[in-house]
C-alpha positions as CSV (number, residue, x, y, z in Angstrom):
1,M,14.5,0.4,8.4
2,A,15.3,-1.6,11.4
3,K,18.0,-3.8,13.1
4,R,18.7,-7.0,10.7
5,L,19.2,-10.3,11.4
6,L,20.4,-12.2,9.6
7,L,20.1,-16.0,9.7
8,A,21.1,-16.5,6.0
9,V,24.7,-16.8,4.0
10,L,25.8,-13.2,3.5
11,L,26.5,-12.9,-0.3
12,L,26.5,-9.9,-2.9
13,V,23.2,-9.4,-5.2
14,G,23.6,-6.3,-7.7
15,G,26.6,-4.8,-5.2
16,L,24.5,-4.8,-1.8
17,G,26.5,-6.9,0.5
18,F,23.7,-6.8,3.2
19,L,21.3,-8.8,1.9
20,A,20.6,-12.5,2.8
21,Q,19.3,-15.3,-0.4
22,N,18.5,-18.5,0.1
23,T,17.1,-20.0,-3.1
24,T,15.1,-23.3,-2.9
25,V,15.7,-25.0,-6.4
26,A,12.9,-27.8,-7.2
27,Q,13.9,-29.0,-10.7
28,D,16.3,-29.4,-13.1
29,A,16.8,-26.2,-15.2
30,S,16.0,-27.7,-18.3
31,D,12.1,-28.7,-17.3
32,D,12.2,-25.1,-17.0
33,P,9.9,-24.9,-13.9
34,L,7.8,-21.5,-13.2
35,K,10.7,-19.2,-11.4
36,V,9.1,-16.7,-8.4
37,A,10.9,-15.0,-6.3
38,F,10.0,-12.6,-2.9
39,I,11.3,-9.0,-1.6
40,Y,11.1,-9.0,2.8
41,V,11.7,-6.1,4.6
42,G,12.7,-8.0,7.0
43,P,14.7,-11.9,8.3
44,V,12.9,-14.7,7.4
45,G,13.3,-15.2,11.2
46,D,11.1,-12.6,12.9
47,L,8.5,-14.8,13.4
48,G,6.9,-11.8,12.1
49,W,5.7,-10.6,8.8
50,T,8.3,-11.2,6.5
51,W,8.5,-14.9,8.1
52,A,4.3,-14.9,7.3
53,H,5.3,-14.0,4.2
54,D,8.1,-16.9,4.3
55,Q,5.3,-19.4,4.7
56,G,3.6,-18.3,1.9
57,R,6.6,-19.2,-0.2
58,I,7.2,-22.2,1.3
59,A,3.6,-23.5,1.0
60,I,3.8,-22.9,-3.1
61,E,7.1,-25.1,-2.8
62,E,4.8,-28.2,-0.8
63,M,1.9,-27.3,-3.8
64,F,3.7,-27.4,-6.8
65,G,7.0,-29.6,-6.1
66,D,9.2,-29.6,-8.6
67,Q,7.0,-27.3,-10.7
68,V,8.6,-24.3,-9.1
69,E,11.7,-22.8,-8.5
70,T,11.2,-20.3,-5.4
71,A,13.7,-17.2,-4.3
72,Y,14.3,-14.7,-1.7
73,L,15.8,-11.7,-0.4
74,E,15.3,-10.7,3.2
75,S,15.9,-7.4,5.0
76,V,15.8,-5.4,1.8
77,P,15.6,-2.1,2.6
78,E,12.3,0.2,1.1
79,N,14.5,2.9,-0.2
80,P,13.9,3.4,-3.7
81,A,17.5,2.6,-5.1
82,D,18.3,-0.4,-3.0
83,A,15.2,-1.8,-3.6
84,E,14.6,-1.4,-7.5
85,R,18.4,-2.5,-7.3
86,V,17.1,-5.8,-5.5
87,I,13.7,-6.2,-8.1
88,R,15.4,-5.5,-11.1
89,D,18.0,-7.8,-10.2
90,F,15.4,-10.8,-9.7
91,A,14.0,-9.9,-12.7
92,Q,17.3,-9.7,-14.9
93,Q,18.1,-13.4,-13.5
94,G,14.7,-14.3,-15.4
95,F,12.0,-14.9,-12.8
96,D,8.7,-15.4,-14.2
97,L,6.8,-14.3,-10.8
98,I,7.8,-11.8,-8.2
99,F,6.4,-10.8,-4.9
100,A,7.2,-7.2,-3.3
101,T,5.9,-7.8,-0.2
102,S,6.4,-4.2,1.4
103,Y,4.7,-1.0,0.9
104,G,7.6,1.0,-0.1
105,Y,8.4,-1.5,-2.7
106,M,5.5,-0.4,-4.8
107,D,7.2,2.2,-6.9
108,P,10.4,0.1,-7.3
109,T,8.1,-1.9,-8.0
110,I,6.4,0.0,-10.9
111,N,9.4,1.0,-12.5
112,V,11.4,-2.3,-13.0
113,A,8.1,-3.9,-14.2
114,A,7.8,-1.7,-17.5
115,D,11.5,-2.9,-18.7
116,F,10.3,-6.8,-17.9
117,P,6.7,-6.5,-19.7
118,D,7.1,-10.5,-19.9
119,T,7.5,-11.3,-16.1
120,Q,5.1,-10.8,-14.0
121,F,4.8,-8.8,-10.9
122,V,2.4,-8.7,-7.3
123,H,2.9,-6.0,-4.8
124,I,1.7,-6.3,-1.4
125,S,-0.5,-3.6,0.1
126,G,0.4,-1.2,-2.5
127,F,-2.1,0.7,-4.7
128,K,-0.7,1.2,-8.0
129,R,-0.9,-1.3,-11.0
130,A,0.1,-1.4,-14.6
131,E,0.0,-4.5,-17.2
132,N,2.1,-6.8,-15.6
133,V,1.8,-5.6,-12.2
134,S,-1.2,-6.5,-9.7
135,T,-2.0,-5.3,-6.1
136,A,-2.5,-7.8,-3.2
137,F,-3.1,-7.2,0.6
138,G,-5.7,-9.0,3.1
139,K,-8.7,-7.6,5.3
140,I,-6.9,-7.9,8.7
141,E,-9.2,-6.2,10.4
142,E,-12.0,-8.5,10.2
143,P,-9.6,-10.5,12.8
144,R,-8.3,-7.6,15.0
145,Y,-12.1,-6.5,15.6
146,V,-12.6,-10.4,17.2
147,A,-8.9,-9.7,19.1
148,G,-10.4,-6.5,21.0
149,M,-13.5,-8.5,21.6
150,I,-11.2,-10.5,23.9
151,A,-9.1,-8.0,24.7
152,G,-12.1,-6.3,25.8
153,R,-13.0,-9.1,27.9
154,K,-10.3,-9.8,29.5
155,T,-8.5,-6.3,30.8
156,E,-9.3,-5.1,34.1
157,S,-8.0,-1.6,34.3
158,N,-10.0,-0.7,30.9
159,K,-6.6,0.3,29.7
160,I,-5.2,-1.4,26.5
161,G,-2.3,-0.7,25.6
162,Y,-1.2,-0.6,21.4
163,V,1.8,-0.3,20.6
164,A,1.8,0.8,16.8
165,A,4.3,0.8,13.8
166,F,3.4,4.0,11.2
167,P,0.6,6.2,11.0
168,I,-0.3,5.3,7.6
169,P,-3.9,3.8,7.2
170,E,-3.0,0.6,7.3
171,V,-2.0,0.4,10.8
172,I,-4.9,3.3,11.7
173,R,-7.7,0.7,10.3
174,G,-6.2,-1.8,12.3
175,I,-6.2,-0.2,15.7
176,N,-10.0,1.3,15.1
177,A,-10.9,-2.3,14.1
178,F,-9.6,-3.2,17.3
179,T,-11.3,-0.7,18.7
180,L,-14.2,-1.3,17.8
181,G,-14.0,-4.9,18.9
182,V,-13.2,-3.5,22.6
183,R,-16.4,-1.3,22.8
184,A,-18.5,-3.6,21.4
185,V,-18.2,-5.8,24.6
186,N,-16.8,-3.3,27.2
187,P,-17.6,0.3,26.6
188,D,-15.6,1.4,29.5
189,A,-12.3,0.5,27.9
190,V,-9.8,2.1,26.1
191,V,-7.4,1.9,24.0
192,Q,-3.7,4.1,24.2
193,V,-1.6,4.3,21.5
194,V,2.2,4.3,21.3
195,W,4.0,4.9,17.8
196,T,7.8,4.0,17.0
197,N,8.3,4.3,13.7
198,T,9.8,0.8,12.7
199,W,8.0,-2.2,11.7
200,F,10.6,-4.4,13.3
201,D,13.1,-3.5,16.5
202,P,12.7,-5.7,19.3
203,Q,14.2,-2.8,21.9
204,V,12.1,-0.1,20.6
205,E,8.9,-1.9,20.1
206,R,9.6,-3.8,23.8
207,E,9.9,-0.5,25.1
208,A,6.7,1.0,23.3
209,A,4.7,-2.2,25.7
210,E,6.5,-1.2,29.0
211,A,5.4,2.6,28.5
212,L,2.1,1.3,28.1
213,L,2.1,-1.4,31.5
214,D,3.8,1.2,33.1
215,G,1.1,3.5,32.1
216,G,-2.2,1.0,33.5
217,A,-2.6,-1.2,30.4
218,D,-3.0,-4.4,31.6
219,V,-3.1,-6.0,27.6
220,I,-1.1,-5.0,25.3
221,T,-1.4,-5.5,21.6
222,Q,0.8,-4.2,18.4
223,H,1.0,-4.0,14.6
224,Q,5.3,-4.7,14.9
225,D,6.3,-7.6,13.7
226,T,8.7,-8.4,16.9
227,P,7.7,-10.6,19.9
228,G,8.8,-7.8,22.1
229,P,5.5,-6.6,23.0
230,Q,4.2,-9.5,24.2
231,Q,6.9,-10.4,26.2
232,A,7.0,-7.2,28.1
233,A,3.9,-8.1,28.5
234,E,4.6,-11.6,30.3
235,D,7.2,-10.1,32.6
236,A,4.9,-8.1,33.9
237,G,2.6,-9.9,34.6
238,K,-0.3,-8.9,31.9
239,F,-1.6,-10.1,29.0
240,G,-1.2,-9.7,24.9
241,I,-2.7,-10.1,21.9
242,A,0.5,-10.7,18.9
243,Y,0.1,-10.2,15.4
244,N,1.4,-11.8,12.3
245,A,2.0,-15.1,14.0
246,D,1.1,-17.0,16.4
247,M,3.2,-16.2,19.2
248,I,2.0,-18.4,22.6
249,E,5.0,-20.4,23.0
250,L,7.1,-16.9,22.6
251,A,5.1,-15.8,26.1
252,P,3.2,-18.5,27.2
253,N,1.5,-16.8,30.4
254,A,0.4,-13.9,28.3
255,V,-0.7,-14.1,24.6
256,L,-4.7,-14.9,24.8
257,T,-4.4,-15.6,21.3
258,S,-2.4,-13.2,17.6
259,V,-3.8,-11.8,14.4
260,V,-2.2,-14.2,12.3
261,W,-1.7,-13.8,8.0
262,N,-2.3,-17.1,5.8
263,W,0.0,-16.1,2.3
264,G,0.2,-19.4,1.1
265,A,-4.3,-19.2,0.7
266,Y,-3.6,-16.7,-1.9
267,Y,0.2,-17.3,-3.1
268,T,-0.7,-20.7,-4.2
269,Q,-3.7,-19.2,-7.2
270,V,-1.4,-17.3,-8.3
271,V,1.0,-19.7,-9.2
272,Q,-1.3,-21.8,-10.2
273,G,-3.3,-19.3,-12.6
274,M,0.8,-19.1,-13.8
275,L,1.0,-23.0,-14.5
276,D,-2.3,-23.2,-16.0
277,G,-1.5,-19.9,-18.4
278,T,-4.9,-18.2,-17.0
279,W,-3.5,-15.5,-14.4
280,T,-3.3,-12.1,-15.8
281,G,-1.5,-9.0,-14.4
282,N,-3.2,-6.2,-13.4
283,Q,-5.7,-7.3,-11.0
284,D,-6.2,-6.9,-7.0
285,F,-6.2,-8.8,-4.4
286,W,-8.2,-7.6,-1.1
287,G,-9.1,-11.1,0.4
288,G,-11.0,-11.3,3.8
289,W,-11.4,-13.9,6.9
290,Q,-13.5,-16.3,4.1
291,D,-10.8,-16.4,1.7
292,G,-8.5,-17.9,4.1
293,V,-6.1,-15.1,4.2
294,V,-6.3,-14.0,7.8
295,G,-7.4,-15.5,11.1
296,L,-7.0,-16.0,14.1
297,G,-4.2,-18.4,15.5
298,P,-5.4,-20.6,18.6
299,L,-7.0,-19.3,21.9
300,N,-4.5,-19.8,25.4
301,E,-7.7,-21.8,27.2
302,A,-5.6,-21.7,29.3
303,L,-6.0,-17.9,29.7
304,L,-9.7,-17.4,28.9
305,T,-12.7,-18.1,30.2
306,E,-15.5,-21.0,29.0
307,E,-17.4,-17.9,28.6
308,I,-15.6,-15.7,26.1
309,I,-13.9,-18.5,24.1
310,T,-17.4,-19.3,23.4
311,E,-18.2,-16.1,22.5
312,V,-14.5,-16.3,20.5
313,N,-15.6,-19.0,18.2
314,E,-19.4,-17.5,17.3
315,A,-17.5,-14.6,16.3
316,V,-15.0,-16.2,14.6
317,A,-17.9,-18.6,12.2
318,S,-19.7,-15.3,11.7
319,F,-16.8,-13.6,9.7
320,E,-16.1,-17.3,8.0
321,A,-19.3,-17.6,6.9
322,G,-19.6,-13.7,5.2
323,E,-22.5,-12.2,7.8
324,Q,-19.7,-9.7,9.1
325,T,-17.1,-8.7,7.0
326,I,-15.1,-5.0,7.4
327,F,-17.7,-3.3,6.1
328,T,-20.1,-4.8,8.8
329,I,-17.1,-3.1,11.4
330,F,-17.3,-0.2,10.0
331,T,-20.9,0.5,9.5
332,G,-22.5,3.7,11.5
333,P,-22.8,5.4,13.9
334,L,-19.4,5.9,14.2
335,L,-17.7,8.7,15.7
336,D,-14.4,9.9,16.1
337,N,-12.3,10.3,19.1
338,T,-12.9,13.9,19.4
339,G,-16.7,13.5,19.3
340,E,-17.4,14.1,15.7
341,E,-20.0,12.2,14.1
342,R,-17.5,10.3,10.8
343,V,-20.4,7.8,9.5
344,A,-24.2,8.5,10.1
345,D,-26.4,5.6,11.0
346,G,-26.7,2.1,9.4
347,V,-24.2,3.2,7.0
348,A,-21.0,1.4,5.7
349,M,-17.6,3.1,4.8
350,T,-16.4,2.1,1.3
351,A,-13.6,0.4,0.7
352,E,-12.0,4.0,-0.7
353,E,-13.1,5.7,3.0
354,L,-11.1,2.3,4.4
355,L,-8.2,1.9,2.4
356,S,-7.3,6.1,3.4
357,M,-8.4,5.8,6.3
358,M,-6.7,8.7,8.8
359,W,-8.8,9.0,12.1
360,F,-9.7,7.0,15.2
361,V,-12.7,6.2,16.5
362,E,-14.1,6.7,19.8
363,G,-12.5,5.1,22.4
364,V,-8.8,5.9,21.4
365,E,-6.4,8.0,22.7
366,G,-3.7,8.9,21.0
367,T,-3.3,11.3,18.2
368,I,-2.2,10.1,14.8
369,P,1.5,12.3,13.8
370,N,2.0,14.1,10.9
371,S,3.6,11.3,8.4
């Protein structure tokens, strides 16, 4: 995994001395609060993926107060041995509900859950479930599409750079949705992709953005957990669209908006169900803009025209009302970037097809490495 930023007090947990833990005890142990644990792949200070999940944990505390006790472990590697050890340790400590917030924790979660049938587990972004294991993710492609519209209007070079993490369907769907948004308003623009094979590596991700900028891109977006690509855009006098959290303050002269997660909208639902006894395992959640789990951060009005702002607000309202969804985004005719028709006119891709998507739409410049 990427470089770790240890932002909390180091301690040994299950023999792992490289991790950091923070526990918030909201109520005296005798009152039996619901114990909720989170396993994070990066540091909570990344202002990215992990930060967004931790905001969801904080939302739980704010909503339920002394009814809950929360804990987290940050920068947990996705290798099976380490991840399983951490998840198992939380289960052995008696936590009632455990959120595993990265794809690589899928099999370790399933393995531990088999030994702790009275503990509920929720795995983010995976597909394997069990009687006490649920899965959850969000249709981040919806705000990606609208962000693409912004980029398509803002570019002058008609070259937009995309710093991408790993060649997996989640990332590819985002690239494609963004590109479809770009091309909806600017058919001449292309999206150029560079892969980093990182989730959190500020230097590598910044260098990838710099390469795209050197190649002529004048808007940079990303599927990364650091603000490095946005700061590279600012230093180059260009523009950017951030991911995971609002990053305007970190690059105020570049960031046009941010594609954001609001995990609290989902996490509070799960905890409420646990508290009132209505939550059952083996559930699958795939929430969209209507559910409040995904959206756009503030628009940088200093960098956008009134016409662009009006167009964006109309698109946002359409998604919030359910008039547009991930399925309308991916309705044919859709060609791939070799010119082959992949989706016929008027046909919407199915959830299964979207969740396994491994091809680029027309307008993307780049290849998908074998993974």
